[in-house]
C-alpha positions in Angstrom: -20.1 -44.0 -0.7 -16.8 -45.1 0.5 -17.0 -42.7 3.2 -20.1 -44.3 4.5 -18.5 -47.8 4.8 -17.8 -47.3 8.6 -21.5 -46.2 9.3 -22.8 -49.1 7.3 -20.6 -51.5 9.4 -22.1 -50.0 12.4 -25.7 -50.3 11.1 -24.9 -53.9 10.3 -23.9 -54.3 14.0 -27.3 -52.9 15.1 -29.0 -55.2 12.7 -27.2 -58.4 14.1 -28.4 -57.2 17.5 -32.0 -57.1 16.4 -31.7 -60.4 14.6 -30.2 -62.1 17.7 -33.1 -61.0 19.9 -35.4 -62.4 17.2 -33.8 -65.8 17.2 -33.6 -65.9 21.0 -37.4 -65.5 21.0 -37.9 -68.3 18.4 -35.6 -70.5 20.6 -32.5 -70.6 18.4 -30.0 -69.7 21.0 -27.0 -70.9 19.0 -27.5 -68.7 16.0 -28.5 -65.8 18.3 -25.1 -66.1 20.0 -23.3 -66.3 16.7 -24.9 -63.0 15.7 -23.7 -61.2 18.7 -20.1 -62.2 17.9 -20.7 -61.1 14.4 -21.9 -57.7 15.8 -18.7 -57.7 17.9 -16.6 -58.1 14.7 -18.4 -55.4 12.9 -17.9 -53.1 15.8 -14.2 -53.7 15.8 -14.2 -53.2 11.9 -16.1 -49.9 11.7 -13.6 -48.0 14.0 -10.7 -49.4 12.1 -12.1 -48.6 8.7 -13.2 -45.0 9.8 -9.4 -44.5 10.9 -8.0 -46.2 7.6 -10.4 -43.9 5.4 -9.8 -40.9 7.6 -13.6 -40.2 8.3 -13.9 -40.7 11.9 -16.3 -38.2 13.4 -18.8 -37.5 16.2 -21.8 -38.9 14.1 -20.1 -42.2 13.9 -19.4 -42.3 17.6 -23.0 -41.6 18.6 -24.2 -44.2 16.0 -21.8 -46.8 17.4 -23.1 -46.3 20.9 -26.8 -46.7 19.8 -25.7 -50.0 18.1 -23.8 -51.1 21.1 -26.7 -51.0 23.5 -28.8 -53.3 21.4 -26.2 -55.7 20.3 -24.2 -55.9 23.6 -26.7 -54.7 26.3 -30.2 -55.8 25.3 -29.3 -58.9 23.2 -27.0 -60.6 25.9 -29.8 -59.7 28.5 -32.2 -61.7 26.5 -29.9 -64.6 26.2 -29.4 -64.7 30.0 -33.1 -64.5 30.7 -34.0 -67.3 28.1 -31.2 -69.7 29.4 -29.6 -69.4 32.8 -32.6 -67.3 34.3 -35.5 -69.1 32.5 -36.4 -71.1 35.6 -37.1 -67.9 37.5 -40.0 -66.7 35.1 -40.7 -63.0 35.2 -38.2 -62.4 37.8 -35.4 -63.7 35.7 -36.3 -61.2 32.9 -36.5 -58.2 35.5 -33.0 -59.4 36.9 -31.4 -59.7 33.3 -32.8 -56.3 32.5 -30.3 -54.6 34.9 -27.5 -55.5 32.3 -28.5 -53.1 29.5 -29.3 -50.3 32.1 -25.7 -50.4 33.4 -24.5 -50.7 29.8 -26.4 -47.7 28.7 -25.0 -45.5 31.7 -21.6 -46.7 30.7 -21.9 -45.6 27.1 -23.2 -42.2 28.1 -20.2 -41.7 30.2 -17.9 -42.8 27.5 -19.4 -40.4 25.2 -18.7 -37.3 27.4 -15.2 -38.4 28.1 -12.5 -36.5 26.2 -10.8 -38.4 23.5 -7.3 -37.9 24.9 -8.5 -39.5 28.2 -10.4 -42.4 26.5 -7.3 -43.2 24.4 -5.2 -43.9 27.5 -7.7 -45.8 29.7 -11.3 -46.8 30.2 -13.6 -46.0 33.3 -15.0 -49.4 33.8 -15.1 -52.3 31.2 -16.5 -51.6 27.8 -20.0 -52.9 27.0 -18.8 -54.8 24.1 -16.4 -56.7 26.2 -19.1 -57.6 28.8 -21.7 -58.5 26.3 -19.2 -60.8 24.5 -18.3 -62.5 27.8 -22.0 -63.0 28.5 -22.6 -64.5 25.1 -19.6 -66.9 25.4 -20.7 -68.0 28.9 -24.2 -68.9 27.4 -22.4 -71.3 25.0 -20.9 -73.1 28.0 -24.5 -73.4 29.6 -24.0 -77.1 30.2 -20.6 -76.7 32.1 -21.4 -73.6 34.2 -23.5 -73.5 37.4 -26.2 -71.0 37.5 -24.7 -69.5 40.7 -21.3 -68.9 39.0 -23.1 -67.4 36.0 -25.2 -65.0 38.1 -21.9 -63.8 39.9 -20.1 -63.2 36.6 -23.1 -61.6 34.9 -23.7 -59.0 37.7 -20.1 -58.7 38.3 -19.7 -57.6 34.5 -22.7 -55.3 34.9 -21.1 -53.6 38.1 -17.7 -53.3 36.4 -19.3 -51.4 33.4 -20.4 -48.7 35.8 -17.3 -48.8 38.1 -14.6 -46.1 38.1 -11.8 -48.6 37.8 -9.4 -47.4 35.3 -8.6 -50.2 32.7 -5.8 -49.7 30.1 -7.3 -48.8 26.7 -7.2 -51.7 24.4 -6.0 -49.5 21.6 -2.8 -49.1 23.5 -2.5 -52.8 24.2 -0.7 -54.9 21.5 -2.9 -58.0 22.3 -6.5 -57.1 21.4 -8.8 -58.6 24.1 -11.7 -58.8 21.6 -9.7 -60.7 19.0 -9.0 -63.3 21.7 -12.7 -63.7 22.6 -13.7 -63.9 19.0 -10.9 -66.5 18.3 -12.0 -68.7 21.4 -15.6 -68.4 20.3 -14.8 -69.6 16.7 -12.8 -72.3 17.9 -15.3 -73.7 20.4 -18.1 -73.3 17.7 -15.9 -75.5 15.4 -15.4 -78.0 18.2 -19.3 -78.2 18.6 -19.7 -78.7 14.9 -17.0 -81.3 14.6 -18.4 -83.2 17.6 -21.9 -83.4 15.8 -20.0 -84.8 12.6 -20.5 -81.5 10.8 -24.2 -82.4 10.5 -25.7 -79.2 12.3 -23.7 -76.2 11.2 -25.5 -73.0 12.2 -26.3 -70.9 9.2 -24.5 -67.7 10.4 -21.3 -69.6 11.2 -20.0 -69.1 7.6 -21.0 -65.4 8.0 -18.8 -65.1 11.1 -15.8 -66.7 9.4 -16.0 -64.5 6.5 -16.2 -61.3 8.6 -13.4 -62.7 10.9 -11.3 -63.0 7.7 -12.1 -59.4 6.7 -11.3 -58.1 10.3 -7.8 -59.9 9.9 -7.2 -58.2 6.6 -8.4 -54.7 8.1 -5.9 -55.0 11.0 -3.1 -55.7 8.6 -4.1 -52.8 6.3 -4.2 -50.4 9.4 -0.8 -51.6 10.5 0.7 -51.0 7.0 -1.1 -47.5 6.6 1.7 -45.0 6.3 1.7 -42.1 8.6 2.8 -38.8 7.0 4.7 -36.3 9.0 5.1 -32.6 7.8 8.6 -31.7 8.0 9.4 -28.3 9.7 10.0 -25.6 7.3 13.5 -24.4 7.6 14.0 -20.5 7.8 16.9 -19.5 5.3 19.0 -16.9 6.7 20.1 -14.1 4.2 23.6 -12.6 4.4 23.6 -9.0 6.0 24.3 -7.5 2.4 21.2 -9.2 1.0 19.1 -7.9 4.0 20.4 -4.3 3.6 19.6 -4.5 -0.2 16.0 -5.6 0.5 15.5 -2.8 2.9 16.8 -0.3 0.5 14.4 -1.7 -2.2 11.5 -1.5 0.1 12.2 2.3 0.8 
């Protein structure tokens, strides 16, 4: 059961994407945005837990890609179409639909990339990063002009399928995803404080709890000992002992 924890976290990521779309349709954009960030936290957790438990495999990689296309491709596209592109009607829905298409292509290309190469750099920005940025921009809907959002939205989509080599975040000490989530939580806390703590989104507490678990997982991963096998030393026998062994074999 313990070995299935990373896969359960990945399925939680997928379920958050589904719930986010459901909340967007019902008009609750704030909770929908929080669910995308919860999915982002779970996406970061599943990989770390798989490495800590030593159960990373191809099944988890494929499952992760299927979850990512929903949570960071389809859900952010719905967010964009129901907020910034809502005035364009059906055309807004069609335009926003390009985002998951580009994200799907990016994930497929990543899955066939050798592990050694993906550890060094990415080709194009990850869909999790692009989807998280779109969700964060939706929170700033009242402060961002639709023209600027459209440029950023399509810029992120194009960057996902571009061949620009970006250093792997696994090699960078400062985790970009952690920065995005921290900014998101701080901004959400600011909005809640401004309302006098009267309107706290129901999933905000879940996001805080998962963020704490993520910090603990990062600490455990950093403290996980790495064992190295020592090279066996060849014992050289004196010449007399070698001659005795040869005679004994004869």
